[in-house]
mmCIF entry with sequence, helices, sheets and N, C-alpha, C, O atoms, coordinates in Angstrom:
data_MODEL
# 
_entry.id   MODEL 
# 
_entity.id                         1 
_entity.type                       polymer 
_entity.pdbx_number_of_molecules   1 
# 
_entity_poly.entity_id                      1 
_entity_poly.type                           'polypeptide(L)' 
_entity_poly.nstd_linkage                   no 
_entity_poly.nstd_monomer                   no 
_entity_poly.pdbx_seq_one_letter_code       MALIELAVLFLILAIIAYILGARGVAGLSMGIAKWLVIIFIILAIISFFL 
_entity_poly.pdbx_seq_one_letter_code_can   MALIELAVLFLILAIIAYILGARGVAGLSMGIAKWLVIIFIILAIISFFL 
_entity_poly.pdbx_strand_id                 A 
# 
loop_
_entity_poly_seq.entity_id 
_entity_poly_seq.num 
_entity_poly_seq.mon_id 
_entity_poly_seq.hetero 
1 1  MET n 
1 2  ALA n 
1 3  LEU n 
1 4  ILE n 
1 5  GLU n 
1 6  LEU n 
1 7  ALA n 
1 8  VAL n 
1 9  LEU n 
1 10 PHE n 
1 11 LEU n 
1 12 ILE n 
1 13 LEU n 
1 14 ALA n 
1 15 ILE n 
1 16 ILE n 
1 17 ALA n 
1 18 TYR n 
1 19 ILE n 
1 20 LEU n 
1 21 GLY n 
1 22 ALA n 
1 23 ARG n 
1 24 GLY n 
1 25 VAL n 
1 26 ALA n 
1 27 GLY n 
1 28 LEU n 
1 29 SER n 
1 30 MET n 
1 31 GLY n 
1 32 ILE n 
1 33 ALA n 
1 34 LYS n 
1 35 TRP n 
1 36 LEU n 
1 37 VAL n 
1 38 ILE n 
1 39 ILE n 
1 40 PHE n 
1 41 ILE n 
1 42 ILE n 
1 43 LEU n 
1 44 ALA n 
1 45 ILE n 
1 46 ILE n 
1 47 SER n 
1 48 PHE n 
1 49 PHE n 
1 50 LEU n 
# 
_struct_asym.id          A 
_struct_asym.entity_id   1 
# 
loop_
_struct_conf.conf_type_id 
_struct_conf.id 
_struct_conf.pdbx_PDB_helix_id 
_struct_conf.beg_label_comp_id 
_struct_conf.beg_label_asym_id 
_struct_conf.beg_label_seq_id 
_struct_conf.pdbx_beg_PDB_ins_code 
_struct_conf.end_label_comp_id 
_struct_conf.end_label_asym_id 
_struct_conf.end_label_seq_id 
_struct_conf.pdbx_end_PDB_ins_code 
_struct_conf.beg_auth_comp_id 
_struct_conf.beg_auth_asym_id 
_struct_conf.beg_auth_seq_id 
_struct_conf.end_auth_comp_id 
_struct_conf.end_auth_asym_id 
_struct_conf.end_auth_seq_id 
_struct_conf.pdbx_PDB_helix_class 
_struct_conf.details 
_struct_conf.pdbx_PDB_helix_length 
HELX_P HELX_P1 AA1 LEU A 3  ? LEU A 20 ? LEU A 3  LEU A 20 1 ? 18 
HELX_P HELX_P2 AA2 ARG A 23 ? PHE A 49 ? ARG A 23 PHE A 49 1 ? 27 
# 
_struct_conf_type.id          HELX_P 
_struct_conf_type.criteria    ? 
_struct_conf_type.reference   ? 
# 
loop_
_atom_site.group_PDB 
_atom_site.id 
_atom_site.type_symbol 
_atom_site.label_atom_id 
_atom_site.label_alt_id 
_atom_site.label_comp_id 
_atom_site.label_asym_id 
_atom_site.label_entity_id 
_atom_site.label_seq_id 
_atom_site.pdbx_PDB_ins_code 
_atom_site.Cartn_x 
_atom_site.Cartn_y 
_atom_site.Cartn_z 
_atom_site.occupancy 
_atom_site.B_iso_or_equiv 
_atom_site.pdbx_formal_charge 
_atom_site.auth_seq_id 
_atom_site.auth_comp_id 
_atom_site.auth_asym_id 
_atom_site.auth_atom_id 
_atom_site.pdbx_PDB_model_num 
ATOM 1   N N  . MET A 1 1  ? 34.902 68.166 71.681 1.00 0.00 ? 1  MET A N  1 
ATOM 2   C CA . MET A 1 1  ? 34.407 67.071 72.515 1.00 0.00 ? 1  MET A CA 1 
ATOM 3   C C  . MET A 1 1  ? 33.017 67.423 73.057 1.00 0.00 ? 1  MET A C  1 
ATOM 4   O O  . MET A 1 1  ? 32.682 68.586 73.283 1.00 0.00 ? 1  MET A O  1 
ATOM 5   N N  . ALA A 1 2  ? 32.251 66.398 73.248 1.00 0.00 ? 2  ALA A N  1 
ATOM 6   C CA . ALA A 1 2  ? 30.929 66.613 73.808 1.00 0.00 ? 2  ALA A CA 1 
ATOM 7   C C  . ALA A 1 2  ? 31.040 66.899 75.311 1.00 0.00 ? 2  ALA A C  1 
ATOM 8   O O  . ALA A 1 2  ? 32.043 66.582 75.951 1.00 0.00 ? 2  ALA A O  1 
ATOM 9   N N  . LEU A 1 3  ? 30.019 67.486 75.832 1.00 0.00 ? 3  LEU A N  1 
ATOM 10  C CA . LEU A 1 3  ? 30.014 67.878 77.235 1.00 0.00 ? 3  LEU A CA 1 
ATOM 11  C C  . LEU A 1 3  ? 30.145 66.714 78.169 1.00 0.00 ? 3  LEU A C  1 
ATOM 12  O O  . LEU A 1 3  ? 30.880 66.788 79.154 1.00 0.00 ? 3  LEU A O  1 
ATOM 13  N N  . ILE A 1 4  ? 29.436 65.614 77.876 1.00 0.00 ? 4  ILE A N  1 
ATOM 14  C CA . ILE A 1 4  ? 29.462 64.476 78.749 1.00 0.00 ? 4  ILE A CA 1 
ATOM 15  C C  . ILE A 1 4  ? 30.827 63.744 78.670 1.00 0.00 ? 4  ILE A C  1 
ATOM 16  O O  . ILE A 1 4  ? 31.268 63.143 79.649 1.00 0.00 ? 4  ILE A O  1 
ATOM 17  N N  . GLU A 1 5  ? 31.490 63.805 77.491 1.00 0.00 ? 5  GLU A N  1 
ATOM 18  C CA . GLU A 1 5  ? 32.835 63.241 77.374 1.00 0.00 ? 5  GLU A CA 1 
ATOM 19  C C  . GLU A 1 5  ? 33.830 63.985 78.223 1.00 0.00 ? 5  GLU A C  1 
ATOM 20  O O  . GLU A 1 5  ? 34.722 63.383 78.820 1.00 0.00 ? 5  GLU A O  1 
ATOM 21  N N  . LEU A 1 6  ? 33.680 65.305 78.280 1.00 0.00 ? 6  LEU A N  1 
ATOM 22  C CA . LEU A 1 6  ? 34.566 66.091 79.143 1.00 0.00 ? 6  LEU A CA 1 
ATOM 23  C C  . LEU A 1 6  ? 34.342 65.749 80.617 1.00 0.00 ? 6  LEU A C  1 
ATOM 24  O O  . LEU A 1 6  ? 35.293 65.663 81.393 1.00 0.00 ? 6  LEU A O  1 
ATOM 25  N N  . ALA A 1 7  ? 33.081 65.555 80.992 1.00 0.00 ? 7  ALA A N  1 
ATOM 26  C CA . ALA A 1 7  ? 32.770 65.182 82.371 1.00 0.00 ? 7  ALA A CA 1 
ATOM 27  C C  . ALA A 1 7  ? 33.400 63.853 82.745 1.00 0.00 ? 7  ALA A C  1 
ATOM 28  O O  . ALA A 1 7  ? 33.945 63.711 83.840 1.00 0.00 ? 7  ALA A O  1 
ATOM 29  N N  . VAL A 1 8  ? 33.331 62.874 81.845 1.00 0.00 ? 8  VAL A N  1 
ATOM 30  C CA . VAL A 1 8  ? 33.950 61.581 82.099 1.00 0.00 ? 8  VAL A CA 1 
ATOM 31  C C  . VAL A 1 8  ? 35.433 61.691 82.186 1.00 0.00 ? 8  VAL A C  1 
ATOM 32  O O  . VAL A 1 8  ? 36.057 61.036 83.021 1.00 0.00 ? 8  VAL A O  1 
ATOM 33  N N  . LEU A 1 9  ? 36.030 62.521 81.328 1.00 0.00 ? 9  LEU A N  1 
ATOM 34  C CA . LEU A 1 9  ? 37.457 62.752 81.360 1.00 0.00 ? 9  LEU A CA 1 
ATOM 35  C C  . LEU A 1 9  ? 37.921 63.331 82.684 1.00 0.00 ? 9  LEU A C  1 
ATOM 36  O O  . LEU A 1 9  ? 38.913 62.877 83.255 1.00 0.00 ? 9  LEU A O  1 
ATOM 37  N N  . PHE A 1 10 ? 37.199 64.338 83.173 1.00 0.00 ? 10 PHE A N  1 
ATOM 38  C CA . PHE A 1 10 ? 37.569 64.950 84.461 1.00 0.00 ? 10 PHE A CA 1 
ATOM 39  C C  . PHE A 1 10 ? 37.319 63.980 85.618 1.00 0.00 ? 10 PHE A C  1 
ATOM 40  O O  . PHE A 1 10 ? 38.046 64.025 86.610 1.00 0.00 ? 10 PHE A O  1 
ATOM 41  N N  . LEU A 1 11 ? 36.315 63.106 85.521 1.00 0.00 ? 11 LEU A N  1 
ATOM 42  C CA . LEU A 1 11 ? 36.088 62.101 86.518 1.00 0.00 ? 11 LEU A CA 1 
ATOM 43  C C  . LEU A 1 11 ? 37.236 61.117 86.588 1.00 0.00 ? 11 LEU A C  1 
ATOM 44  O O  . LEU A 1 11 ? 37.707 60.781 87.675 1.00 0.00 ? 11 LEU A O  1 
ATOM 45  N N  . ILE A 1 12 ? 37.691 60.649 85.425 1.00 0.00 ? 12 ILE A N  1 
ATOM 46  C CA . ILE A 1 12 ? 38.844 59.724 85.415 1.00 0.00 ? 12 ILE A CA 1 
ATOM 47  C C  . ILE A 1 12 ? 40.103 60.427 85.946 1.00 0.00 ? 12 ILE A C  1 
ATOM 48  O O  . ILE A 1 12 ? 40.888 59.824 86.678 1.00 0.00 ? 12 ILE A O  1 
ATOM 49  N N  . LEU A 1 13 ? 40.292 61.684 85.580 1.00 0.00 ? 13 LEU A N  1 
ATOM 50  C CA . LEU A 1 13 ? 41.416 62.450 86.114 1.00 0.00 ? 13 LEU A CA 1 
ATOM 51  C C  . LEU A 1 13 ? 41.368 62.562 87.609 1.00 0.00 ? 13 LEU A C  1 
ATOM 52  O O  . LEU A 1 13 ? 42.389 62.448 88.286 1.00 0.00 ? 13 LEU A O  1 
ATOM 53  N N  . ALA A 1 14 ? 40.162 62.791 88.133 1.00 0.00 ? 14 ALA A N  1 
ATOM 54  C CA . ALA A 1 14 ? 40.008 62.900 89.587 1.00 0.00 ? 14 ALA A CA 1 
ATOM 55  C C  . ALA A 1 14 ? 40.334 61.589 90.294 1.00 0.00 ? 14 ALA A C  1 
ATOM 56  O O  . ALA A 1 14 ? 40.971 61.589 91.348 1.00 0.00 ? 14 ALA A O  1 
ATOM 57  N N  . ILE A 1 15 ? 39.892 60.454 89.705 1.00 0.00 ? 15 ILE A N  1 
ATOM 58  C CA . ILE A 1 15 ? 40.173 59.169 90.343 1.00 0.00 ? 15 ILE A CA 1 
ATOM 59  C C  . ILE A 1 15 ? 41.684 58.876 90.322 1.00 0.00 ? 15 ILE A C  1 
ATOM 60  O O  . ILE A 1 15 ? 42.245 58.400 91.309 1.00 0.00 ? 15 ILE A O  1 
ATOM 61  N N  . ILE A 1 16 ? 42.325 59.166 89.190 1.00 0.00 ? 16 ILE A N  1 
ATOM 62  C CA . ILE A 1 16 ? 43.771 58.901 89.109 1.00 0.00 ? 16 ILE A CA 1 
ATOM 63  C C  . ILE A 1 16 ? 44.528 59.808 90.046 1.00 0.00 ? 16 ILE A C  1 
ATOM 64  O O  . ILE A 1 16 ? 45.467 59.358 90.703 1.00 0.00 ? 16 ILE A O  1 
ATOM 65  N N  . ALA A 1 17 ? 44.149 61.083 90.132 1.00 0.00 ? 17 ALA A N  1 
ATOM 66  C CA . ALA A 1 17 ? 44.815 62.002 91.035 1.00 0.00 ? 17 ALA A CA 1 
ATOM 67  C C  . ALA A 1 17 ? 44.606 61.596 92.506 1.00 0.00 ? 17 ALA A C  1 
ATOM 68  O O  . ALA A 1 17 ? 45.514 61.744 93.324 1.00 0.00 ? 17 ALA A O  1 
ATOM 69  N N  . TYR A 1 18 ? 43.428 61.092 92.836 1.00 0.00 ? 18 TYR A N  1 
ATOM 70  C CA . TYR A 1 18 ? 43.158 60.656 94.194 1.00 0.00 ? 18 TYR A CA 1 
ATOM 71  C C  . TYR A 1 18 ? 44.025 59.437 94.559 1.00 0.00 ? 18 TYR A C  1 
ATOM 72  O O  . TYR A 1 18 ? 44.539 59.337 95.673 1.00 0.00 ? 18 TYR A O  1 
ATOM 73  N N  . ILE A 1 19 ? 44.171 58.528 93.607 1.00 0.00 ? 19 ILE A N  1 
ATOM 74  C CA . ILE A 1 19 ? 45.006 57.330 93.854 1.00 0.00 ? 19 ILE A CA 1 
ATOM 75  C C  . ILE A 1 19 ? 46.470 57.722 94.028 1.00 0.00 ? 19 ILE A C  1 
ATOM 76  O O  . ILE A 1 19 ? 47.178 57.135 94.846 1.00 0.00 ? 19 ILE A O  1 
ATOM 77  N N  . LEU A 1 20 ? 46.919 58.697 93.272 1.00 0.00 ? 20 LEU A N  1 
ATOM 78  C CA . LEU A 1 20 ? 48.321 59.143 93.365 1.00 0.00 ? 20 LEU A CA 1 
ATOM 79  C C  . LEU A 1 20 ? 48.572 60.077 94.536 1.00 0.00 ? 20 LEU A C  1 
ATOM 80  O O  . LEU A 1 20 ? 49.720 60.416 94.824 1.00 0.00 ? 20 LEU A O  1 
ATOM 81  N N  . GLY A 1 21 ? 47.519 60.492 95.210 1.00 0.00 ? 21 GLY A N  1 
ATOM 82  C CA . GLY A 1 21 ? 47.701 61.301 96.419 1.00 0.00 ? 21 GLY A CA 1 
ATOM 83  C C  . GLY A 1 21 ? 47.553 62.790 96.241 1.00 0.00 ? 21 GLY A C  1 
ATOM 84  O O  . GLY A 1 21 ? 47.744 63.539 97.199 1.00 0.00 ? 21 GLY A O  1 
ATOM 85  N N  . ALA A 1 22 ? 47.219 63.249 95.046 1.00 0.00 ? 22 ALA A N  1 
ATOM 86  C CA . ALA A 1 22 ? 47.032 64.665 94.797 1.00 0.00 ? 22 ALA A CA 1 
ATOM 87  C C  . ALA A 1 22 ? 45.560 65.006 95.068 1.00 0.00 ? 22 ALA A C  1 
ATOM 88  O O  . ALA A 1 22 ? 44.768 65.155 94.137 1.00 0.00 ? 22 ALA A O  1 
ATOM 89  N N  . ARG A 1 23 ? 45.216 65.124 96.318 1.00 0.00 ? 23 ARG A N  1 
ATOM 90  C CA . ARG A 1 23 ? 43.796 65.293 96.690 1.00 0.00 ? 23 ARG A CA 1 
ATOM 91  C C  . ARG A 1 23 ? 43.233 66.664 96.292 1.00 0.00 ? 23 ARG A C  1 
ATOM 92  O O  . ARG A 1 23 ? 42.028 66.790 96.072 1.00 0.00 ? 23 ARG A O  1 
ATOM 93  N N  . GLY A 1 24 ? 44.066 67.667 96.198 1.00 0.00 ? 24 GLY A N  1 
ATOM 94  C CA . GLY A 1 24 ? 43.594 68.987 95.757 1.00 0.00 ? 24 GLY A CA 1 
ATOM 95  C C  . GLY A 1 24 ? 43.167 68.952 94.312 1.00 0.00 ? 24 GLY A C  1 
ATOM 96  O O  . GLY A 1 24 ? 42.103 69.454 93.951 1.00 0.00 ? 24 GLY A O  1 
ATOM 97  N N  . VAL A 1 25 ? 44.009 68.351 93.480 1.00 0.00 ? 25 VAL A N  1 
ATOM 98  C CA . VAL A 1 25 ? 43.676 68.200 92.059 1.00 0.00 ? 25 VAL A CA 1 
ATOM 99  C C  . VAL A 1 25 ? 42.441 67.318 91.888 1.00 0.00 ? 25 VAL A C  1 
ATOM 100 O O  . VAL A 1 25 ? 41.577 67.607 91.060 1.00 0.00 ? 25 VAL A O  1 
ATOM 101 N N  . ALA A 1 26 ? 42.361 66.255 92.665 1.00 0.00 ? 26 ALA A N  1 
ATOM 102 C CA . ALA A 1 26 ? 41.216 65.338 92.603 1.00 0.00 ? 26 ALA A CA 1 
ATOM 103 C C  . ALA A 1 26 ? 39.903 66.075 92.937 1.00 0.00 ? 26 ALA A C  1 
ATOM 104 O O  . ALA A 1 26 ? 38.891 65.910 92.255 1.00 0.00 ? 26 ALA A O  1 
ATOM 105 N N  . GLY A 1 27 ? 39.947 66.869 93.978 1.00 0.00 ? 27 GLY A N  1 
ATOM 106 C CA . GLY A 1 27 ? 38.763 67.624 94.384 1.00 0.00 ? 27 GLY A CA 1 
ATOM 107 C C  . GLY A 1 27 ? 38.335 68.618 93.304 1.00 0.00 ? 27 GLY A C  1 
ATOM 108 O O  . GLY A 1 27 ? 37.153 68.748 92.987 1.00 0.00 ? 27 GLY A O  1 
ATOM 109 N N  . LEU A 1 28 ? 39.305 69.300 92.763 1.00 0.00 ? 28 LEU A N  1 
ATOM 110 C CA . LEU A 1 28 ? 39.018 70.285 91.706 1.00 0.00 ? 28 LEU A CA 1 
ATOM 111 C C  . LEU A 1 28 ? 38.433 69.592 90.468 1.00 0.00 ? 28 LEU A C  1 
ATOM 112 O O  . LEU A 1 28 ? 37.452 70.063 89.892 1.00 0.00 ? 28 LEU A O  1 
ATOM 113 N N  . SER A 1 29 ? 39.029 68.492 90.074 1.00 0.00 ? 29 SER A N  1 
ATOM 114 C CA . SER A 1 29 ? 38.558 67.744 88.897 1.00 0.00 ? 29 SER A CA 1 
ATOM 115 C C  . SER A 1 29 ? 37.153 67.201 89.147 1.00 0.00 ? 29 SER A C  1 
ATOM 116 O O  . SER A 1 29 ? 36.315 67.216 88.245 1.00 0.00 ? 29 SER A O  1 
ATOM 117 N N  . MET A 1 30 ? 36.892 66.730 90.346 1.00 0.00 ? 30 MET A N  1 
ATOM 118 C CA . MET A 1 30 ? 35.576 66.197 90.637 1.00 0.00 ? 30 MET A CA 1 
ATOM 119 C C  . MET A 1 30 ? 34.533 67.331 90.639 1.00 0.00 ? 30 MET A C  1 
ATOM 120 O O  . MET A 1 30 ? 33.399 67.119 90.210 1.00 0.00 ? 30 MET A O  1 
ATOM 121 N N  . GLY A 1 31 ? 34.891 68.489 91.099 1.00 0.00 ? 31 GLY A N  1 
ATOM 122 C CA . GLY A 1 31 ? 33.975 69.620 91.032 1.00 0.00 ? 31 GLY A CA 1 
ATOM 123 C C  . GLY A 1 31 ? 33.646 70.055 89.622 1.00 0.00 ? 31 GLY A C  1 
ATOM 124 O O  . GLY A 1 31 ? 32.503 70.387 89.309 1.00 0.00 ? 31 GLY A O  1 
ATOM 125 N N  . ILE A 1 32 ? 34.663 70.052 88.771 1.00 0.00 ? 32 ILE A N  1 
ATOM 126 C CA . ILE A 1 32 ? 34.429 70.388 87.373 1.00 0.00 ? 32 ILE A CA 1 
ATOM 127 C C  . ILE A 1 32 ? 33.542 69.374 86.708 1.00 0.00 ? 32 ILE A C  1 
ATOM 128 O O  . ILE A 1 32 ? 32.641 69.738 85.952 1.00 0.00 ? 32 ILE A O  1 
ATOM 129 N N  . ALA A 1 33 ? 33.786 68.066 86.982 1.00 0.00 ? 33 ALA A N  1 
ATOM 130 C CA . ALA A 1 33 ? 33.013 66.999 86.394 1.00 0.00 ? 33 ALA A CA 1 
ATOM 131 C C  . ALA A 1 33 ? 31.556 67.103 86.856 1.00 0.00 ? 33 ALA A C  1 
ATOM 132 O O  . ALA A 1 33 ? 30.631 66.883 86.074 1.00 0.00 ? 33 ALA A O  1 
ATOM 133 N N  . LYS A 1 34 ? 31.366 67.437 88.119 1.00 0.00 ? 34 LYS A N  1 
ATOM 134 C CA . LYS A 1 34 ? 29.992 67.556 88.655 1.00 0.00 ? 34 LYS A CA 1 
ATOM 135 C C  . LYS A 1 34 ? 29.249 68.679 87.951 1.00 0.00 ? 34 LYS A C  1 
ATOM 136 O O  . LYS A 1 34 ? 28.088 68.491 87.588 1.00 0.00 ? 34 LYS A O  1 
ATOM 137 N N  . TRP A 1 35 ? 29.865 69.842 87.741 1.00 0.00 ? 35 TRP A N  1 
ATOM 138 C CA . TRP A 1 35 ? 29.203 70.962 87.102 1.00 0.00 ? 35 TRP A CA 1 
ATOM 139 C C  . TRP A 1 35 ? 28.932 70.667 85.614 1.00 0.00 ? 35 TRP A C  1 
ATOM 140 O O  . TRP A 1 35 ? 27.907 71.077 85.071 1.00 0.00 ? 35 TRP A O  1 
ATOM 141 N N  . LEU A 1 36 ? 29.871 69.946 84.961 1.00 0.00 ? 36 LEU A N  1 
ATOM 142 C CA . LEU A 1 36 ? 29.630 69.602 83.564 1.00 0.00 ? 36 LEU A CA 1 
ATOM 143 C C  . LEU A 1 36 ? 28.440 68.680 83.419 1.00 0.00 ? 36 LEU A C  1 
ATOM 144 O O  . LEU A 1 36 ? 27.658 68.815 82.477 1.00 0.00 ? 36 LEU A O  1 
ATOM 145 N N  . VAL A 1 37 ? 28.293 67.736 84.349 1.00 0.00 ? 37 VAL A N  1 
ATOM 146 C CA . VAL A 1 37 ? 27.137 66.833 84.281 1.00 0.00 ? 37 VAL A CA 1 
ATOM 147 C C  . VAL A 1 37 ? 25.847 67.591 84.540 1.00 0.00 ? 37 VAL A C  1 
ATOM 148 O O  . VAL A 1 37 ? 24.835 67.333 83.888 1.00 0.00 ? 37 VAL A O  1 
ATOM 149 N N  . ILE A 1 38 ? 25.873 68.525 85.486 1.00 0.00 ? 38 ILE A N  1 
ATOM 150 C CA . ILE A 1 38 ? 24.665 69.326 85.786 1.00 0.00 ? 38 ILE A CA 1 
ATOM 151 C C  . ILE A 1 38 ? 24.276 70.159 84.558 1.00 0.00 ? 38 ILE A C  1 
ATOM 152 O O  . ILE A 1 38 ? 23.103 70.223 84.192 1.00 0.00 ? 38 ILE A O  1 
ATOM 153 N N  . ILE A 1 39 ? 25.266 70.794 83.927 1.00 0.00 ? 39 ILE A N  1 
ATOM 154 C CA . ILE A 1 39 ? 24.997 71.596 82.746 1.00 0.00 ? 39 ILE A CA 1 
ATOM 155 C C  . ILE A 1 39 ? 24.450 70.703 81.629 1.00 0.00 ? 39 ILE A C  1 
ATOM 156 O O  . ILE A 1 39 ? 23.510 71.091 80.936 1.00 0.00 ? 39 ILE A O  1 
ATOM 157 N N  . PHE A 1 40 ? 25.028 69.513 81.449 1.00 0.00 ? 40 PHE A N  1 
ATOM 158 C CA . PHE A 1 40 ? 24.561 68.583 80.455 1.00 0.00 ? 40 PHE A CA 1 
ATOM 159 C C  . PHE A 1 40 ? 23.102 68.195 80.694 1.00 0.00 ? 40 PHE A C  1 
ATOM 160 O O  . PHE A 1 40 ? 22.303 68.182 79.758 1.00 0.00 ? 40 PHE A O  1 
ATOM 161 N N  . ILE A 1 41 ? 22.761 67.886 81.915 1.00 0.00 ? 41 ILE A N  1 
ATOM 162 C CA . ILE A 1 41 ? 21.371 67.500 82.238 1.00 0.00 ? 41 ILE A CA 1 
ATOM 163 C C  . ILE A 1 41 ? 20.399 68.637 81.972 1.00 0.00 ? 41 ILE A C  1 
ATOM 164 O O  . ILE A 1 41 ? 19.329 68.428 81.401 1.00 0.00 ? 41 ILE A O  1 
ATOM 165 N N  . ILE A 1 42 ? 20.776 69.849 82.389 1.00 0.00 ? 42 ILE A N  1 
ATOM 166 C CA . ILE A 1 42 ? 19.899 71.013 82.146 1.00 0.00 ? 42 ILE A CA 1 
ATOM 167 C C  . ILE A 1 42 ? 19.704 71.254 80.657 1.00 0.00 ? 42 ILE A C  1 
ATOM 168 O O  . ILE A 1 42 ? 18.583 71.501 80.213 1.00 0.00 ? 42 ILE A O  1 
ATOM 169 N N  . LEU A 1 43 ? 20.782 71.188 79.880 1.00 0.00 ? 43 LEU A N  1 
ATOM 170 C CA . LEU A 1 43 ? 20.646 71.395 78.421 1.00 0.00 ? 43 LEU A CA 1 
ATOM 171 C C  . LEU A 1 43 ? 19.875 70.276 77.778 1.00 0.00 ? 43 LEU A C  1 
ATOM 172 O O  . LEU A 1 43 ? 19.144 70.523 76.819 1.00 0.00 ? 43 LEU A O  1 
ATOM 173 N N  . ALA A 1 44 ? 20.001 69.064 78.253 1.00 0.00 ? 44 ALA A N  1 
ATOM 174 C CA . ALA A 1 44 ? 19.220 67.945 77.700 1.00 0.00 ? 44 ALA A CA 1 
ATOM 175 C C  . ALA A 1 44 ? 17.764 68.125 77.976 1.00 0.00 ? 44 ALA A C  1 
ATOM 176 O O  . ALA A 1 44 ? 16.942 67.847 77.103 1.00 0.00 ? 44 ALA A O  1 
ATOM 177 N N  . ILE A 1 45 ? 17.397 68.584 79.165 1.00 0.00 ? 45 ILE A N  1 
ATOM 178 C CA . ILE A 1 45 ? 15.990 68.827 79.488 1.00 0.00 ? 45 ILE A CA 1 
ATOM 179 C C  . ILE A 1 45 ? 15.420 69.962 78.648 1.00 0.00 ? 45 ILE A C  1 
ATOM 180 O O  . ILE A 1 45 ? 14.293 69.878 78.161 1.00 0.00 ? 45 ILE A O  1 
ATOM 181 N N  . ILE A 1 46 ? 16.208 71.029 78.481 1.00 0.00 ? 46 ILE A N  1 
ATOM 182 C CA . ILE A 1 46 ? 15.742 72.164 77.682 1.00 0.00 ? 46 ILE A CA 1 
ATOM 183 C C  . ILE A 1 46 ? 15.556 71.732 76.224 1.00 0.00 ? 46 ILE A C  1 
ATOM 184 O O  . ILE A 1 46 ? 14.551 72.082 75.605 1.00 0.00 ? 46 ILE A O  1 
ATOM 185 N N  . SER A 1 47 ? 16.507 70.977 75.668 1.00 0.00 ? 47 SER A N  1 
ATOM 186 C CA . SER A 1 47 ? 16.354 70.533 74.282 1.00 0.00 ? 47 SER A CA 1 
ATOM 187 C C  . SER A 1 47 ? 15.227 69.545 74.101 1.00 0.00 ? 47 SER A C  1 
ATOM 188 O O  . SER A 1 47 ? 14.659 69.448 73.013 1.00 0.00 ? 47 SER A O  1 
ATOM 189 N N  . PHE A 1 48 ? 14.888 68.802 75.153 1.00 0.00 ? 48 PHE A N  1 
ATOM 190 C CA . PHE A 1 48 ? 13.791 67.853 75.075 1.00 0.00 ? 48 PHE A CA 1 
ATOM 191 C C  . PHE A 1 48 ? 12.460 68.562 74.915 1.00 0.00 ? 48 PHE A C  1 
ATOM 192 O O  . PHE A 1 48 ? 11.588 68.093 74.184 1.00 0.00 ? 48 PHE A O  1 
ATOM 193 N N  . PHE A 1 49 ? 12.294 69.706 75.604 1.00 0.00 ? 49 PHE A N  1 
ATOM 194 C CA . PHE A 1 49 ? 11.028 70.409 75.563 1.00 0.00 ? 49 PHE A CA 1 
ATOM 195 C C  . PHE A 1 49 ? 10.919 71.382 74.389 1.00 0.00 ? 49 PHE A C  1 
ATOM 196 O O  . PHE A 1 49 ? 9.825  71.880 74.124 1.00 0.00 ? 49 PHE A O  1 
ATOM 197 N N  . LEU A 1 50 ? 11.978 71.664 73.695 1.00 0.00 ? 50 LEU A N  1 
ATOM 198 C CA . LEU A 1 50 ? 11.918 72.582 72.562 1.00 0.00 ? 50 LEU A CA 1 
ATOM 199 C C  . LEU A 1 50 ? 11.727 71.878 71.261 1.00 0.00 ? 50 LEU A C  1 
ATOM 200 O O  . LEU A 1 50 ? 11.657 72.522 70.215 1.00 0.00 ? 50 LEU A O  1 
# 
């Protein structure tokens, strides 16, 4: 899977977990999604300049 697809997957997982009341899982999933998006943006910028 692509990096951005994984980020979207974790974001959806976080939203579902938050709705179901599992706030710990939601927070962890949101943190993972945030870092995946940051890594994706950094790699996109690096590949743009190379």
